[in-house]
VMD Tcl script that draws the C-alpha trace (Angstrom):
set ca {
  {-18.94 -16.63 -16.87}
  {-18.55 -16.98 -20.30}
  {-19.38 -20.22 -21.91}
  {-18.40 -21.35 -25.46}
  {-19.54 -24.09 -27.66}
  {-16.44 -26.08 -28.94}
  {-16.11 -29.79 -30.61}
  {-13.17 -32.05 -31.00}
  {-12.53 -35.66 -32.47}
  {-13.77 -38.72 -30.24}
  {-13.58 -42.14 -30.88}
  {-16.35 -42.28 -33.31}
  {-16.73 -38.75 -34.46}
  {-17.28 -35.40 -33.10}
  {-17.68 -35.01 -29.37}
  {-19.73 -31.80 -28.47}
  {-18.24 -29.76 -25.59}
  {-18.68 -26.53 -23.85}
  {-15.81 -24.64 -22.22}
  {-16.81 -22.56 -19.07}
  {-14.48 -19.49 -18.90}
  {-13.99 -16.82 -16.07}
  {-14.57 -13.21 -16.95}
  {-10.85 -12.99 -16.93}
  {-7.64 -15.46 -17.75}
  {-8.13 -18.82 -16.55}
  {-5.89 -19.43 -13.22}
  {-5.88 -23.33 -14.54}
  {-8.31 -25.46 -16.87}
  {-10.18 -28.33 -15.74}
  {-11.81 -31.47 -17.31}
  {-15.33 -32.74 -15.94}
  {-16.78 -35.97 -16.90}
  {-20.39 -36.41 -16.51}
  {-22.64 -39.28 -15.06}
  {-23.78 -42.78 -16.79}
  {-25.92 -41.98 -20.00}
  {-25.90 -38.51 -18.80}
  {-24.84 -35.14 -20.93}
  {-22.57 -32.34 -20.47}
  {-25.71 -30.24 -19.37}
  {-27.14 -32.35 -16.67}
  {-27.34 -30.14 -13.55}
  {-24.01 -31.76 -11.56}
  {-21.89 -31.05 -14.68}
  {-22.98 -27.47 -15.59}
  {-23.41 -25.87 -12.07}
  {-20.35 -27.38 -11.05}
  {-18.55 -26.08 -13.90}
  {-20.18 -22.74 -13.74}
  {-19.10 -22.49 -10.08}
  {-15.34 -23.47 -11.05}
  {-15.56 -21.00 -13.72}
  {-16.74 -18.12 -11.40}
  {-13.68 -19.09 -9.20}
  {-11.14 -18.45 -11.95}
  {-11.05 -22.29 -13.15}
  {-12.05 -22.72 -17.40}
  {-13.61 -25.94 -17.39}
  {-14.37 -28.21 -20.32}
  {-17.45 -30.71 -20.32}
  {-18.31 -32.84 -23.14}
  {-21.00 -35.29 -24.35}
  {-19.66 -39.00 -24.54}
  {-19.76 -40.88 -27.54}
  {-23.36 -41.55 -28.47}
  {-24.81 -39.32 -25.87}
  {-26.02 -35.63 -26.03}
  {-25.21 -33.84 -29.25}
  {-21.83 -36.19 -29.70}
  {-21.45 -38.22 -32.62}
  {-21.46 -42.14 -32.51}
  {-23.79 -45.13 -31.38}
  {-24.05 -45.56 -27.38}
  {-24.57 -49.15 -28.28}
  {-21.11 -49.07 -29.43}
  {-19.62 -47.50 -26.44}
  {-18.15 -48.96 -23.19}
  {-16.15 -48.15 -20.44}
  {-13.02 -48.22 -22.00}
  {-14.12 -45.93 -25.29}
  {-15.32 -43.48 -22.47}
  {-11.47 -43.31 -21.02}
  {-10.41 -42.93 -24.46}
  {-12.91 -39.89 -24.81}
  {-11.46 -38.48 -21.78}
  {-8.09 -38.99 -23.33}
  {-9.33 -36.99 -26.35}
  {-10.57 -34.24 -24.72}
  {-7.12 -33.91 -22.86}
  {-5.41 -33.72 -26.08}
  {-7.87 -31.22 -27.63}
  {-7.43 -28.97 -24.32}
  {-3.59 -29.41 -24.43}
  {-3.40 -28.69 -28.30}
  {-5.95 -25.55 -28.22}
  {-5.81 -24.32 -24.58}
  {-3.96 -25.91 -21.73}
  {-3.98 -29.45 -20.44}
  {-6.17 -29.88 -17.55}
  {-4.59 -29.66 -14.08}
  {-7.88 -30.85 -12.66}
  {-10.06 -33.86 -13.24}
  {-13.41 -33.94 -11.90}
  {-16.00 -36.94 -12.61}
  {-19.50 -37.28 -11.55}
  {-20.93 -41.01 -10.88}
  {-19.57 -43.28 -13.77}
  {-17.58 -40.28 -14.95}
  {-15.76 -40.39 -11.69}
  {-14.64 -43.91 -12.40}
  {-13.55 -42.89 -15.73}
  {-11.71 -40.26 -14.36}
  {-10.02 -42.47 -11.74}
  {-8.90 -44.84 -14.52}
  {-7.44 -42.17 -16.84}
  {-5.91 -39.49 -14.72}
  {-2.87 -41.43 -13.64}
  {-1.59 -41.33 -17.10}
  {-1.92 -37.73 -17.57}
  {1.29 -35.94 -16.54}
  {-0.08 -32.67 -16.12}
  {-3.10 -33.42 -14.03}
  {-2.37 -32.26 -10.28}
  {-5.56 -33.03 -8.80}
  {-8.42 -35.13 -9.02}
  {-12.32 -35.38 -7.51}
  {-15.06 -37.53 -7.82}
  {-18.67 -37.05 -7.12}
  {-20.87 -39.96 -6.27}
  {-18.59 -42.48 -8.18}
  {-18.66 -46.01 -7.89}
  {-15.79 -47.93 -6.91}
  {-16.04 -50.42 -9.82}
  {-17.22 -49.67 -13.33}
  {-19.51 -52.85 -12.87}
  {-21.79 -51.27 -10.26}
  {-23.81 -50.13 -13.06}
  {-24.67 -53.49 -14.07}
  {-27.63 -53.25 -11.93}
  {-29.26 -51.13 -14.85}
  {-29.12 -54.02 -16.92}
  {-29.92 -56.91 -14.43}
  {-33.44 -57.93 -15.74}
  {-31.98 -57.94 -19.30}
  {-28.89 -60.16 -18.66}
  {-30.09 -63.30 -19.86}
  {-31.25 -61.54 -23.16}
  {-28.17 -59.50 -23.69}
  {-26.35 -62.99 -23.31}
  {-28.62 -64.94 -25.64}
  {-29.08 -62.01 -28.57}
  {-25.73 -60.14 -28.09}
  {-27.90 -57.15 -27.14}
  {-30.95 -55.47 -25.66}
  {-32.93 -52.15 -25.16}
  {-33.08 -51.11 -21.69}
  {-34.56 -48.11 -20.31}
  {-32.17 -45.86 -18.00}
  {-33.78 -42.65 -16.63}
  {-36.66 -42.89 -18.47}
  {-34.80 -43.46 -21.86}
  {-34.33 -46.30 -24.12}
  {-30.75 -47.40 -24.65}
  {-29.39 -49.97 -26.76}
  {-26.83 -52.08 -24.90}
  {-24.55 -54.87 -26.33}
  {-22.72 -57.72 -24.66}
  {-19.45 -56.05 -24.90}
  {-20.39 -53.34 -22.96}
  {-20.78 -55.92 -19.87}
  {-17.67 -57.85 -20.72}
  {-15.97 -54.40 -20.89}
  {-17.33 -53.30 -17.32}
  {-16.06 -56.77 -16.07}
  {-12.44 -56.13 -17.34}
  {-11.02 -53.17 -15.32}
  {-8.98 -53.56 -11.98}
  {-9.99 -50.29 -10.86}
  {-8.70 -50.93 -7.56}
  {-4.91 -51.23 -9.03}
  {-5.53 -47.93 -10.90}
  {-6.84 -46.29 -7.90}
  {-3.75 -47.34 -5.94}
  {-1.36 -46.46 -8.49}
  {-3.03 -42.82 -9.32}
  {-0.35 -40.84 -7.69}
  {-2.43 -37.78 -7.77}
  {-4.00 -35.79 -4.89}
  {-7.70 -37.10 -4.47}
  {-10.69 -35.70 -3.25}
  {-13.84 -37.74 -2.94}
  {-17.25 -36.44 -2.54}
  {-20.31 -38.64 -1.94}
  {-23.97 -38.68 -0.10}
  {-24.60 -40.53 2.64}
  {-28.56 -40.41 1.02}
  {-27.31 -41.58 -2.57}
  {-29.56 -44.42 -3.54}
  {-27.82 -44.51 -6.95}
  {-24.37 -45.19 -6.15}
  {-24.32 -46.06 -2.29}
  {-21.79 -44.38 0.21}
  {-19.79 -47.36 0.82}
  {-18.15 -46.99 -2.69}
  {-16.69 -43.81 -1.56}
  {-15.33 -46.02 1.61}
  {-13.73 -48.42 -1.07}
  {-12.18 -45.78 -3.40}
  {-10.95 -43.70 -0.35}
  {-9.36 -47.13 1.10}
  {-7.88 -47.66 -1.99}
  {-6.23 -44.66 -2.71}
  {-2.72 -43.44 -1.52}
  {-2.28 -40.03 0.51}
  {-3.11 -37.46 0.03}
  {-7.05 -37.92 0.15}
  {-9.81 -36.32 1.57}
  {-13.50 -37.19 1.81}
  {-16.21 -34.77 1.95}
  {-19.79 -35.84 2.99}
  {-22.64 -34.35 0.85}
  {-24.88 -34.93 3.84}
  {-28.03 -33.67 2.00}
  {-27.43 -34.12 -1.32}
  {-29.15 -36.47 -3.94}
  {-26.99 -38.35 -6.76}
  {-27.47 -35.86 -9.16}
  {-26.88 -33.19 -7.01}
  {-30.21 -31.47 -8.03}
  {-30.09 -28.98 -5.31}
  {-28.24 -25.77 -6.73}
  {-26.39 -25.13 -3.34}
  {-24.94 -28.66 -3.38}
  {-23.42 -28.26 -6.77}
  {-22.25 -24.63 -5.50}
  {-20.62 -26.17 -2.21}
  {-18.82 -28.71 -4.43}
  {-17.35 -26.48 -6.52}
  {-16.25 -24.00 -3.99}
  {-14.67 -26.87 -2.04}
  {-12.75 -28.18 -4.91}
  {-11.10 -24.80 -5.46}
  {-10.20 -24.43 -1.79}
  {-8.57 -27.92 -1.47}
  {-7.19 -27.72 -4.84}
  {-4.85 -24.56 -3.78}
  {-2.83 -26.76 -1.67}
  {-2.18 -28.92 -4.83}
  {-2.17 -27.05 -7.98}
  {0.38 -24.51 -9.26}
  {-1.94 -21.55 -10.12}
  {-4.28 -21.52 -7.72}
  {-2.29 -21.11 -4.44}
  {-3.42 -18.05 -2.30}
  {-1.43 -15.13 -3.16}
  {1.68 -14.54 -1.02}
  {2.59 -10.89 -0.21}
  {6.33 -10.13 -1.67}
  {7.55 -7.47 0.31}
  {9.69 -6.49 2.98}
  {7.18 -4.58 4.33}
  {5.17 -6.02 7.52}
  {1.49 -6.05 7.39}
  {-0.63 -4.44 10.45}
  {-3.82 -2.84 11.38}
  {-2.88 0.55 10.00}
  {-1.41 -0.05 7.07}
  {-2.59 -1.16 3.37}
  {0.53 -2.92 1.58}
  {0.51 -3.55 -2.33}
  {2.86 -5.49 -3.87}
  {3.44 -7.28 -7.63}
  {2.08 -10.94 -7.41}
  {4.63 -11.78 -10.20}
  {1.88 -14.00 -12.07}
  {0.80 -11.40 -14.41}
  {1.75 -8.20 -16.02}
  {-0.23 -6.06 -13.67}
  {-1.44 -8.54 -10.97}
  {-1.02 -7.13 -7.28}
  {-1.68 -8.75 -4.15}
  {-3.18 -6.57 -1.48}
  {-2.80 -6.79 2.20}
  {-5.37 -4.41 4.09}
  {-5.25 -5.10 7.64}
  {-4.69 -8.60 7.35}
  {-7.24 -9.46 4.63}
  {-5.24 -10.59 1.52}
  {-6.83 -9.20 -1.75}
  {-6.03 -9.09 -5.61}
  {-5.91 -6.19 -8.09}
  {-5.82 -6.38 -11.50}
  {-6.54 -4.64 -14.77}
  {-8.96 -5.98 -17.24}
  {-7.94 -8.19 -20.35}
  {-8.75 -5.02 -22.46}
  {-5.92 -3.12 -20.90}
  {-3.46 -5.88 -20.97}
  {-4.03 -7.49 -17.52}
  {-5.15 -10.76 -16.55}
  {-8.52 -9.70 -14.79}
  {-7.62 -11.46 -11.69}
  {-9.23 -9.01 -9.26}
  {-10.82 -5.54 -9.44}
  {-9.07 -2.58 -10.85}
  {-7.43 0.12 -8.93}
  {-10.70 2.14 -9.89}
  {-12.77 -0.95 -9.05}
  {-11.14 -0.74 -5.41}
  {-11.62 2.78 -5.22}
  {-15.94 2.68 -6.06}
  {-15.85 -0.26 -3.58}
  {-14.59 1.81 -0.71}
  {-16.80 4.68 -1.75}
  {-19.74 2.25 -2.16}
  {-19.04 0.39 1.15}
  {-18.46 3.43 2.83}
  {-22.04 4.98 1.62}
  {-23.78 1.89 2.82}
  {-22.29 1.66 6.15}
  {-23.06 5.20 6.72}
  {-26.48 4.86 5.60}
  {-27.24 2.20 7.82}
  {-25.87 3.82 10.86}
  {-28.20 6.78 10.43}
  {-31.08 4.76 10.28}
  {-30.49 2.50 13.06}
  {-29.57 5.53 15.18}
  {-32.98 7.47 13.98}
  {-35.12 4.12 14.01}
  {-35.71 4.38 10.44}
  {-37.38 1.19 8.92}
  {-34.73 0.42 6.34}
  {-34.47 -3.27 5.62}
  {-31.67 -3.32 3.00}
  {-29.22 -0.85 1.41}
  {-27.23 -1.52 -2.11}
  {-24.92 1.03 -4.06}
  {-24.11 0.89 -7.54}
  {-21.14 2.96 -8.68}
  {-19.61 3.96 -12.17}
  {-16.27 5.82 -12.95}
  {-15.96 7.55 -16.03}
  {-14.20 10.64 -17.50}
  {-15.94 13.75 -19.03}
  {-15.23 16.93 -20.48}
  {-14.96 19.97 -18.18}
  {-17.19 22.30 -20.06}
  {-20.17 19.59 -20.00}
  {-20.01 20.11 -16.11}
  {-22.25 22.80 -15.06}
  {-21.35 22.80 -11.49}
  {-17.50 22.14 -11.74}
  {-14.94 24.95 -11.08}
  {-12.78 23.72 -13.83}
  {-14.06 24.60 -17.28}
  {-10.87 22.96 -19.30}
  {-10.01 19.33 -19.99}
  {-11.20 16.53 -18.50}
  {-12.94 15.42 -15.11}
  {-13.32 12.31 -13.29}
  {-17.34 11.60 -12.62}
  {-18.77 8.93 -10.41}
  {-22.31 7.74 -10.84}
  {-23.75 6.92 -7.69}
  {-27.13 4.91 -7.33}
  {-28.51 3.86 -4.02}
  {-31.26 1.51 -3.50}
  {-33.10 1.68 -0.09}
  {-35.79 -1.08 0.41}
  {-38.15 -0.76 3.57}
  {-41.48 0.81 4.66}
  {-40.07 4.30 4.13}
  {-41.67 7.74 3.82}
  {-40.39 10.21 1.08}
  {-38.84 12.52 3.66}
  {-36.90 9.12 5.01}
  {-35.72 8.82 1.56}
  {-34.51 12.19 0.90}
  {-32.66 12.03 4.11}
  {-30.87 9.03 3.67}
  {-29.89 10.33 0.33}
  {-28.14 13.42 1.94}
  {-26.75 11.36 4.30}
  {-25.02 9.23 1.58}
  {-22.80 12.63 0.76}
  {-21.53 12.70 4.57}
  {-19.48 9.37 4.30}
  {-15.96 9.79 5.38}
  {-14.61 8.41 2.19}
  {-16.85 10.97 0.06}
  {-15.45 13.60 1.89}
  {-12.15 12.51 1.63}
  {-12.79 12.44 -2.10}
  {-14.15 15.93 -1.98}
  {-11.49 17.42 0.26}
  {-7.93 18.30 -0.47}
  {-5.65 15.19 -0.02}
  {-1.98 15.21 0.59}
  {-0.27 12.17 -0.30}
  {3.49 11.93 1.05}
  {5.64 9.53 -1.38}
  {9.20 8.43 -0.38}
  {11.48 5.68 -1.22}
  {11.86 2.90 1.32}
  {15.44 1.99 2.71}
  {17.25 -0.05 0.32}
}
mol new
graphics top color blue
foreach p $ca { graphics top sphere $p radius 0.5 }
foreach p [lrange $ca 0 end-1] q [lrange $ca 1 end] { graphics top cylinder $p $q radius 0.2 }
display resetview
C-alpha cells in the first residue's frame, strides 16, 4: 500500500487528506469520512482505508474543517458544513482521479455520508460504521453546556479529553436535518456496521437506519468491537466485508469471469483475457479463480501476480509442501517452513556450473526458512529435500509443450 498526502479546498480553506493507494492501478476509488471531532488518522479511518487499499480500492480520507491538519475554526462548522466538505472531496477526486464509487462513514461521518451520497451520481455503494441515525444524537456531548450556549451563544466543551468551542448555530443546525427522509431516498445499496457493545452510539441507531433504508440493504454486527474499532482485527474485518459486499454492486469490483469456450475441470488450467486491462488475465485452475497481470512498469495494471510470479509461487509452494511431507514422515520437529524466491536474468559466462556459456540464463534465488528445534544434520537434509520437489525437477528436466489451435 502507498499513501500520499494531498490537500484540496474546503468550506473554510485547505483540507488535509491522505490518499491510500494499492500497489497496482486502483480498481475503484472510495471516500472515507471520520468520526465527530476525530481526524483522518484515527484508527478506524486509517486501518479501514489501508485495508481497502490492500484489496485494490484507492481510498481518500481527510480532516473535516477545523480538525486535524485542516484549515478553519471548528467553532464555525456544523453538520451542514461537514456535508459540504464531503462534496468538496468528491469534486476533488472527480477532477484529479476518479469520483468515488464507494462512500464509507464512521460515527457522525456515517451520518454525513448518508446525507450526501444520495446526490452523488457516481456513488454505487454506501457503508456506515457505528453511525447515529440522526446527527442530533451528538447533542449529549453538550448536555451540561446547553444553557450556557443558549445564553452566551457559545461555550467551551471537552470531548474525548480535548477542548472545543461550540456555538449555538451548531446545535441549531443538527436539529434541522430530516435524516430519515434522506436515508429513505438514498437509492444506493447500503451496508450498516454496528456493534451491540457500542457505548457511544447505541446499536438501536443501526436499527433505525436499517428500517428507514430501502433495499438493497444489509446489516453486519461487529459483535466484539468498541465504537472506535480500537482492535486492528475489527477494522480489517470491516474492510474485507465491504469489498466482498461491494462486488455485487460496484462496477470494477466484480469477481472475474472466465471468458472462454474452454470448460473448467480438475485436470486443466484455463487462462483467458479478462477484458479489463491490457494484460489482465483470468485464471481458472482446478476451479480456483485467480488473476494474472503485469506490473505497471511493464504496461499492466498490477491486478495480480505476473506469469513469473506464478512460476515462483508454484516452485515455492511445492518446495514447502515437499519439506513438510518429509519432515512429518521422518518425525523431524519442524514447526514452520517458508520460502522466498526471486527470478532474474544473468550472463551465462557468470555461471560456473552451467552448460551454456553464451547469452543470458534464467536464475532463481531460493531462500528457505526452517523454524523448529532442528539439528544441523536435519537442516542440511531438509535443504537437500527441497531440490527433490516435483516442480523443481520439472524445471530441470526436458519439458515438451505441445501447442495447437482450438477448433473455430
